[in-house]
N, C-alpha and C positions, 0 to 999 in steps of 0.2 A: 504494500499500499504505499501511497504518497502522503506525506505529512506536512501540513501547513505549519509555517513558523520554525522549522527545524532545518539544520544542515543535514543532508543525507546523500548517500551514493546512489545515483541512478544510471540507467543504461540507455545509450543511444539506439533507438528503434527505427527511426525514419528521418531523412533529410529533405528539407524544402527550401524554397527561396527565402523564407522568413527566418530560418534557423533549423535546429534539430529538435525532434520530439524525443522525450525521454520517458522511460517506464521503470517501474520498481520490479526487481527480479527476486524480491523476497517478501514473505508474509510474516516475517519475524515480529515479535512483540515490540512495539515502539516504546520510547522513554516516557511518553504520556499516553493516556487512554485514547483508543482509537475514535471513540465517539466525540472526543475533544478536538483532536488534531487531524484525523484523517480526512481527506477530501475525496469526492465521488469520482473525479477524473482519473482514468487509469493511465493517461499519457498528458504531458504538459510540454509547452514550448520553451526551449532555450533560445532566446532571440539571437539572430545572426551575429550581432556585435559582441555577444558574450561567448561565442563558440570558439574554443581553443583551435589553433591552426593544426591541421592534420587529423582532426578527430574523425572517426568513421563508425559505421554500423557495428553495434556490439560493444563498443568501447564503454567503460565506466567513467563517470565524472561526478565530482562532489559539488553539490549545488545547495542554495537556500531557496525555499519555496514560499512565495507570498501571492497576493492578489495585486493586479495592476489597476489603473484608474477606471478601467471598464469592468472591474470585479472578476476578471478571468485569472485563474490560477496560472502562475508563470514562474520559471526558474531563473536564477541568476547565479553567476560564479562569485559575485562579490559577497564577502563574508561580513554580515552586519555586526554592530557592536553588541547586540544581544539577541538571544533566540527565545522561543517560548518558555516562559517561566523564569527567565533570568532578568537581572537589573543592569542599567547603564545610565550614565549621565549623558543627556542629549541637549541640544540647543534648540530653543523655540524659533522656528523659521518665520511663522506667521500666525495670526489669530483669525478666527472666522465666527460666524454665527452658530456653528455647531461645536466649536472647541478651538484647540490649537493644533498646528502641525509641526512635527518634530523632524529634524534632519537626522537621518540614520544611514545616509550614504547610498539609498537606493533610488530608483527613478521616481517611485511614488513615496511621498513624505508620509510619516507615521502619525495617525490621528490620536490626540489626547482629548477625549471628550470632556465637556464641562463637568459632568457628574464625576469624573475620575481626577478632578484637580483638587488638591487640598487647599490651594489658594489661587486666585486668578493670576494666570502667568501672563508675561509680556514678551513681545518680540525681542530676540537676542539673550533672553535669560537661559541659564543652564538649570535643568531639573533632573533629579534622579527618577526613573520610571521602570516598571516591569511591563513585559510584553504579555498579553493575553488575547484570547479569541472571544469576541462578543457574541450576543445572541443571534446576530445576522451571519456569523461565520467569518467575520472580518478580524484582521489583526489589529489591535488598538493598544494604546499605552495607558497605564494608570499610575498616579502618584501615591496611591494606597499600597506602599510597598512592604508594610510591616510583615505580612505573612510569607513574603519572598526572601526575607533576609535571614541569615543564619544566626544561631544563638552560640555557635562554638568559636568565639573569638579568641585568638591566641594572645590575650592581654591579662594583666593582673592589676591589682590595685596600685595607683600612682603612676602607672604607664601613661605616656603621652600619646594621643591619638589624633588623627585627622579625620573628619567626617563632613557630610553634607546633610543639611537640614531637609526633611521631607514633609513634615507636618507639625503644627502646634495645636494642643488641645488644652484649654485653660484649666480643666480638672486635673490633668496629669502632668503636663509639661511640654517640652520640645522633643520631638523624635528625630534621630539622627542615623544615618547609614554610615558606619565607620568603614573606611577603605571601600566604600560602595558595596559592602558585602555583609557586614555584621550589624545586628540590631542593637540600638542604644538609646537611652533616655536621659535627657537633662531634667531632673525632677522639677516640679512646679516651684518648690522652695529654692531652687537655684536660678530661676528665670527671673531676672530683674525686667528685662525688656524682650517680649517675644521676637524670636529670629525668623525672618521670612524664609520659606521654602526655597532651596537653592543656594543658600548662604553656606560657604565653606568655613569650617571652624577648626581651631585647635583646641583640644580639651584634655582634661586630666581624668582617668579612671578613678572613680571614688568607690565603686562596689561592683563586684561580679556576682549576678543572681545565680541561684542554684541551677537554673536552665541555660546559663552561659551568657545571657544578655547583660549588656553593660549599663551601669549608671555613670553619668559623667558630670563634670563641673567645668565651666570655662573661667572660673575663678581659680586663683592660686590657693594654696593652703593659707588659713587665716593669718599665721605669722609673716608670711610672704606678701599677702594681699594688703595687710594693714597700712603700709606706707602709702600705697596708691590711693586707698580709701581716704586716708587722713588728707591727702593733697586735694582730693575732691571737695572734702568739707572746708578745707582752709580757702580754697578758691572761691567757693560760693559765699563764705563769710565775708571775704574781701569785697566781692561784688555787691554784696548787700550792705556795705558800709560799716561792717564790723559786728552785726547782730542779726541772729536768726531765731525765730520762735519755735525751735525744735529742741527736744531733750530726750532722755531715756524713757519717758513715759508717753511720748508722742506716738500717734496712730502709725502702725507699720506701713499702710498704704500711703500715708501722707509722706513719710519718709522716702519711700520708694519713688513716688512722684517727684520729689524735690531733688534728691540726691542720686537716685538710681542705685541705691544700696538696700540690702535687707536691714531689718532692725538690728539685728546682732552685729552685722558689719559696721553699722553706723555707730552703735555703742562702743565698739572696739576702737573705732577711728577717734571719737571725741575723747575717749579715755586716754588714748595715746597723746592727743594734743594737750589734754589737761595736765598729764604727767610731765610733759615738756614745757609747762607754763606758757603755752601759746594762746590758750583760751581759758575762759572761766565758765564754770557751769552755774547758771542761775536757775531760779525756780521755774521760769517760764521760757527759757531758751539758753542759747549759747552766745558768749561774747568774746570777741578778739581782745587779747590783752595789748 
């Protein structure tokens, strides 16, 4: 059988002016279920501009199978950046009334439907997506990649990692694909400002869950981060003329909105500045000395 969205080896069975027709010589079990990926066509065209020189009847060739702009199954020797069930970072080529189209190196761009976007995307942005087959039998992209990512990351606590944001949910935090392969979360308590999908981050592993999924922080350990946080408080104090109506009993959301810090980080920062005699702690706020 011929499988949509996968690399596979097919056999040349006929030559025409438009190219060569390919067929499958095996009925072996595919990597994905047949009712998901198998197509009804028993033969498909490899266009003339894709046919390797010297190929002849009976030769085998490795191709990727997708559907062209007229919804016909077609083969290509171009290896795409992702196949069915895999993830990759792709660039938004254009947007339309039905969604966005992504550049994946093939003649027909890959559709990212609106309902599969975790945030509205813009032309030129890079997003991590997975490849799936929709109810109409078309290959499409989805930004909901949680179930496509692995929990077997080769990292441990305090390791530094690089990832790309793919979703933010206020209740839980910001979801990240580490190395474009592994599932990770920046918990809600660590998220000062939500990160937009497509943002590439450097982070620190704070916890490895029993299932192998990672928890991350984009902040340094408290004792390393403290100086940066103190600089933020000091700068805003100076800009405000030396006084701000915030203290260790202030509302956490108000602190976050003003300083971009969690309440604990804010308390550590003003404690450091107080210890260094840079500010005074007053009943209703903090004052620059």
